[in-house]
One Martini backbone bead per residue (centre of mass of N, CA, C, O) as a GRO file, in nm:
protein
  133
    1MET     BB    1  -2.101   3.204  19.696
    2SER     BB    2  -2.267   3.013  19.428
    3LEU     BB    3  -2.396   2.712  19.370
    4TYR     BB    4  -2.590   2.765  19.137
    5ARG     BB    5  -2.386   2.900  18.950
    6GLY     BB    6  -2.184   2.669  18.949
    7PHE     BB    7  -2.378   2.456  18.831
    8ALA     BB    8  -2.440   2.609  18.572
    9PHE     BB    9  -2.150   2.617  18.461
   10ALA     BB   10  -2.099   2.313  18.475
   11SER     BB   11  -2.330   2.238  18.285
   12GLY     BB   12  -2.226   2.397  18.045
   13SER     BB   13  -1.964   2.239  18.018
   14VAL     BB   14  -2.090   1.961  17.971
   15LEU     BB   15  -2.254   2.031  17.717
   16LEU     BB   16  -2.020   2.136  17.542
   17VAL     BB   17  -1.830   1.886  17.558
   18SER     BB   18  -2.036   1.686  17.446
   19GLY     BB   19  -2.083   1.825  17.175
   20ALA     BB   20  -1.787   1.813  17.088
   21GLN     BB   21  -1.755   1.507  17.086
   22LEU     BB   22  -1.980   1.449  16.879
   23GLY     BB   23  -1.868   1.631  16.656
   24MET     BB   24  -1.597   1.488  16.623
   25ARG     BB   25  -1.705   1.212  16.554
   26TRP     BB   26  -1.861   1.289  16.303
   27SER     BB   27  -1.622   1.423  16.144
   28MET     BB   28  -1.406   1.187  16.152
   29THR     BB   29  -1.595   0.997  15.965
   30ARG     BB   30  -1.562   1.232  15.710
   31LEU     BB   31  -1.257   1.216  15.721
   32PRO     BB   32  -0.955   1.168  15.663
   33GLN     BB   33  -0.676   1.060  15.735
   34PRO     BB   34  -0.421   1.235  15.866
   35ALA     BB   35  -0.208   1.137  15.646
   36GLN     BB   36  -0.426   1.262  15.408
   37TRP     BB   37  -0.474   1.571  15.433
   38LEU     BB   38  -0.289   1.712  15.227
   39GLU     BB   39  -0.402   1.568  14.980
   40ALA     BB   40  -0.701   1.648  15.019
   41PHE     BB   41  -0.658   1.953  15.009
   42SER     BB   42  -0.522   1.964  14.723
   43GLN     BB   43  -0.791   1.817  14.591
   44GLY     BB   44  -1.067   1.903  14.737
   45SER     BB   45  -1.174   1.633  14.935
   46VAL     BB   46  -1.314   1.799  15.162
   47SER     BB   47  -1.546   1.820  15.406
   48LEU     BB   48  -1.701   2.104  15.498
   49PRO     BB   49  -1.893   2.016  15.727
   50ALA     BB   50  -1.672   1.866  15.888
   51LEU     BB   51  -1.485   2.108  15.923
   52ALA     BB   52  -1.693   2.289  16.067
   53MET     BB   53  -1.731   2.095  16.309
   54VAL     BB   54  -1.448   2.117  16.418
   55VAL     BB   55  -1.460   2.418  16.478
   56ALA     BB   56  -1.710   2.407  16.663
   57ALA     BB   57  -1.581   2.214  16.872
   58ILE     BB   58  -1.348   2.399  16.955
   59VAL     BB   59  -1.530   2.624  17.057
   60ALA     BB   60  -1.677   2.450  17.267
   61TYR     BB   61  -1.427   2.388  17.433
   62ALA     BB   62  -1.362   2.681  17.508
   63LEU     BB   63  -1.636   2.742  17.646
   64SER     BB   64  -1.612   2.515  17.852
   65MET     BB   65  -1.364   2.631  17.996
   66LEU     BB   66  -1.497   2.890  18.085
   67CYS     BB   67  -1.718   2.758  18.255
   68TRP     BB   68  -1.523   2.609  18.441
   69LEU     BB   69  -1.385   2.856  18.563
   70LEU     BB   70  -1.652   2.975  18.677
   71ALA     BB   71  -1.726   2.731  18.858
   72LEU     BB   72  -1.465   2.747  19.046
   73ARG     BB   73  -1.561   3.001  19.206
   74ASP     BB   74  -1.830   2.831  19.347
   75LEU     BB   75  -1.689   2.547  19.364
   76PRO     BB   76  -1.581   2.281  19.479
   77LEU     BB   77  -1.363   2.072  19.332
   78GLY     BB   78  -1.497   1.797  19.396
   79ARG     BB   79  -1.770   1.872  19.274
   80ALA     BB   80  -1.694   1.978  18.997
   81TYR     BB   81  -1.536   1.729  18.892
   82SER     BB   82  -1.770   1.525  18.909
   83LEU     BB   83  -1.952   1.666  18.689
   84LEU     BB   84  -1.782   1.585  18.437
   85SER     BB   85  -1.888   1.284  18.429
   86VAL     BB   86  -2.160   1.338  18.288
   87SER     BB   87  -2.048   1.340  17.997
   88TYR     BB   88  -2.016   1.037  17.963
   89ALA     BB   89  -2.317   0.973  17.976
   90LEU     BB   90  -2.420   1.163  17.757
   91VAL     BB   91  -2.254   1.055  17.522
   92TYR     BB   92  -2.347   0.765  17.536
   93LEU     BB   93  -2.653   0.811  17.504
   94LEU     BB   94  -2.640   0.965  17.233
   95ALA     BB   95  -2.468   0.768  17.062
   96ALA     BB   96  -2.673   0.523  17.107
   97SER     BB   97  -2.942   0.680  17.007
   98LEU     BB   98  -2.804   0.786  16.753
   99PRO     BB   99  -2.770   0.665  16.429
  100ILE     BB  100  -2.511   0.834  16.324
  101PHE     BB  101  -2.299   0.667  16.528
  102HIS     BB  102  -2.314   0.349  16.555
  103GLU     BB  103  -2.401   0.277  16.841
  104SER     BB  104  -2.423   0.081  17.147
  105PHE     BB  105  -2.584  -0.090  17.379
  106THR     BB  106  -2.454  -0.208  17.691
  107LEU     BB  107  -2.427  -0.348  17.989
  108SER     BB  108  -2.146  -0.248  18.076
  109LYS     BB  109  -2.178   0.050  17.999
  110THR     BB  110  -2.437   0.106  18.160
  111LEU     BB  111  -2.320   0.031  18.434
  112GLY     BB  112  -2.088   0.236  18.435
  113VAL     BB  113  -2.264   0.491  18.405
  114THR     BB  114  -2.432   0.443  18.659
  115LEU     BB  115  -2.194   0.461  18.858
  116VAL     BB  116  -2.111   0.746  18.792
  117ILE     BB  117  -2.379   0.883  18.867
  118LEU     BB  118  -2.387   0.783  19.158
  119GLY     BB  119  -2.127   0.927  19.240
  120VAL     BB  120  -2.222   1.213  19.185
  121LEU     BB  121  -2.461   1.205  19.380
  122VAL     BB  122  -2.301   1.151  19.637
  123ILE     BB  123  -2.111   1.396  19.628
  124ASN     BB  124  -2.375   1.612  19.582
  125SER     BB  125  -2.581   1.551  19.836
  126ARG     BB  126  -2.420   1.723  20.017
  127ARG     BB  127  -2.364   1.972  20.225
  128THR     BB  128  -2.181   2.276  20.234
  129SER     BB  129  -1.986   2.489  20.360
  130GLY     BB  130  -1.846   2.799  20.286
  131ASN     BB  131  -1.536   2.697  20.383
  132SER     BB  132  -1.528   2.452  20.223
  133ALA     BB  133  -1.336   2.234  19.965
   0.00000   0.00000   0.00000
């Protein structure tokens, strides 16, 4: 078991799933409502870049799951699962920082994200022996 390899795959999973979330958000604001999809497809009024982003996000989700499975080989489940929470913070920070998402920073959201990150740090700050899970 290699903790470093496990953390690397878990980090890859977090980055990929965060990118997928942001990509889905961007594309869903540029596509019609799901009830209107058939009509939009038949009229050819679907944004091809938005549709391509949906496909790219789905691929990123799949790759994220592969990284997650590989991370589970090397990390105890409690540590690995806590690392997934980092994606909440990453998505929040990027969505609020990048103007294309029209999100805003708020005190309550920032406090919540800070608590999540502190929790991840507490869970992952202690060393584990090779036999514990």
